[in-house]
C-alpha angles and dihedrals in degrees: 000000000000111000094226099051110105094018123121116224117211088351088284115068114067108201111223111165144004107241104167143018123203139171093258105027146005120237124219134183112235141173119243098217092193098055094024096230139120116257137175118242119200112199116197117234119250098255089062097036090057096048108095096195092051092048092049092055091040093054093048093050094045090069090058094043092056088060093064111107115170135130090241097048124082105241118239109215104178144355123210129199132184136149094276107014132058121176142168123215112212142173110284112241118203096202145071134273120264087241090062090048093050092048090051096047096035093195122030126209115253091245093055091044092051091047091055098040094052090055091049090050092050091052090050093047090054091051094043090053087060093047095256119134117192099206094185106065109161136133090262090064095051123083123207126206122209090251091059097258115147125216121189116209141182098052112171094006089079094059096055092042093049092049089049091050097052093051089070125057095210100049133079126181117215116323131327093209092098104035121118123243091251090053090051090052092047092242127146111287133205140168091302088067089062089050090055090053090050089053091053090049091047089051092052094049094054100038103031088231137092112240092230124030138163141145090250120068092208090056091053090050090053091048090054088055099042115016130084112221124238110262112266092229090056086063099036114020090189091073109106114245094236092054090050089055091053091051094048093047091052089051097052113140093223110066090214090062094052128081104291095215138017087244090060091054092046089052092056092046091050089050090050092049090055091050114017092184095060123118120209095199095225093136140030120222125224125214092271102070092202093067139056127219094262124093116280123221126202134187120244127207091276093055089250123139119243129189122233125186119245097229136038116251111272121227114240118243128192114270126231092269091062096055111106123234112239119212123249118244091262128053096200130084118268126239116262093233091053088053093053091048091050092049092051092048091049091049092052092047093053098044098067098049092046094050090045091053092048091050093049091048091051091050092048092050091047092050092050091048092051092046090050090053092046091047091052091054094044096045094044106053090161094072091109097030115128125208140182113250109255125220108261097170110114094022125115107256094233093045089052091054090050094046099045104040091159089067128075099223112193130180113245098182142337129217142149116281142151088272121093120260116289093014117134113238101171138028126189096219116068120240111265096023116134114257136172133228113285094016114152119239120187119215137185114231126203122239088202130255112328118247120230128194113243110239121232107254099160114143092010118127106263093244092057092042092052091053091050092052096045090050087061089054099258130136113230129219117189124216129174131217141156113270119237090182097063094255111161125245115283094017123116117260098186144320136235114250089038125243112282095025121113122245134177115273109257094022123130122264116201110221116199112209126198117244091187141304111310114263129193099250138038129197111230115232128219103263101170111116095025123110114263090244093053093043092050092050091049091050092048090049091056093043100254122143111233126216111184125202129176128228137175113265143156087238120098118275116283094015114136109243100174142012128203094224119055118237120269094025118134116233137166122267111269094031113151117243123188115218116197112203135184118261090200094251121120112247119248121233143163118238118194110224114207125204125188110204121222112262092242096044115135133184136031124301144183130206121215122193115209126190125216090279092055092251118143107238098172141012131195126229119254110293112210108198092203091066101035122095115179117344141342127217129216123189114229119193124202145119135257119351116322137173109233128194115212116209122199116210127191100226093205099048101022090231113152137201137172109260093188150299118259139183110230118200104197092180096059093027095236138119137194134194121253089183132347138178111174098164094045094049092052090048093051095056097043095257098133124087114226112193117235114245121230113266118255098195131066110280120250116265123242117238117264114254111209127203107223090219094061119078116237098230096127111017115209118216115204123189121204118198119230110266119247108242116209094195109075093201110102114247117211119210129177129197118217116267093238132021116263107238090208091060106047121195108261117219133177145131131272127225091283093053094254119146113249136184137189109254117240117262117261131218115263116267119242107220097179 
């Protein structure tokens, strides 16, 4: 079993299942027990967790990554560091990777490809605006929801991992199929490197092939630096020409020839979407449609790169200067009139063909123009379609443009607001108004929450410091601590965030206020009975470190019920004190119930313990009065204080009676009787032995048993007294219904001549 499953990280993230394995980290699903939600936890592998340089870069970048907030970026919630474990807590995505989707579909339609690529580019643009370059864009790092939404993950992690990989000659992180030429060379990279990777991914989606592939990663890296890819349309002719130009421009070897920003590439894709037949004119094609005009490079058997010219060598032909003049049929000069006549004839002969050609050209152009107009009307049946204006407020600007393609959504203005970056917060056409296809709607787009520099309020009286912070638009939370810097009581020691740092307008600033110059000892207060919040604040005020732990108790929830250091003790500042507080649940305990049987009790019995709902919560073992001397004990488990009814049952006859009603205190492990009648309950179910008194009358005579062989001249009457039975329990015997012929009744006479007989056999006695 995986060693992390079942563990709780930082006391908050309960690992439940391994959901992914990568070259750099393993990904687990986990439950955030604080926010009660499912998260994904990526735990770095040991070779990275033990590399100090990698961890240093990783920690620094994690602060920036957590600031990313975009619909197409996987959100990073938390980052944890310890000596042996580093992990990242991310948004849990219930979907598949784009790599899995591409492998399943093999070749995507251009519309699906464009839909995915635009979302990736928007995520990158958001990151690039914050100075974050991904450097490892590939389908494996992109998650896909069932509704087609894209989420890019692993920002920042990729940079450190890539730098770590290229410092060793025998290691490679991830795949080199998507790296840019400058990455392969080890040069400085920027956002244009991400754009190259997007171009490679775009190429793969539309062709079903990677532009450069080999069994050796180093060979692929060299191909990225040297080779020109095969044109996408040579592999898949269904790819529109304009889209091919976009892909090839993104994949330019020289970063200066690529799209300079993700927004530039988005702009071209949006233009293409509005007119899929458009040509950008970035490239010229040669006669062989599978090649471009740039030099091609191929790999020979030794994995070396060789140059091949684009065009075959062209045979030289004589130029116009080398063509000989041939003589006319006559060597003499021609007559001037003949020349004029010839000129006129030549003029007439050229006029008609030229005019005819011009006329035909005009007609052709006119026909094409008319057909273009007709095609536009035919292909755009929505020209006269009317719609109701949708509500765009609250939507991401780019998502709105994707969702409402029949609208021309334009940005009116941008400013800081309480909305996240790129979210629309105003539209100039009211929701529900009638609009037509292509109508322009102007929207205001948020730049995100404005950032404000935290003023320096150190050593100010806390009242003045609070005013300074609130004037900047901040909320203020006050905390107290002993000053180790000699700052006087009621003056500010520091703030979080610190002075000079930027924080969101309207966010909370924690202001630490001096409660005096730090001394060597602190007197511990009595904290039992206070709320946990009040007790914690009091401890922090006096400079104690609080560790809180919950426990069941009859006290109200969050009330302190115990403290690890007794009141009035003197301890050093910073000493840890454990506060145990009630979780609002009654404690569970086991109370031993003791029963003393009556001295004359007889039989076997069972005790049942019923709560107020009539539910049996405990049951005793069988109590045999013949073997009990004194009392018997039965453990009863429960919680809080409950009233319990005890029922006595005669095990032999199943007769029942109430023994008593008792209050059980399971917290203090005691009980007391509300009412009780032990003797009476035993009496009522026949559990008391009453001795038999001696008879006062003559005992009944037994019947005379006569031997058939003896004459009845003087019958003898013999009386037999009833035997005294020591055992008070009644014994039941039963004679057979008819005599058994195999066992005849035996009769005879004793030494006195009296008639005797063998008594009938009795049933065995059950002494249980």
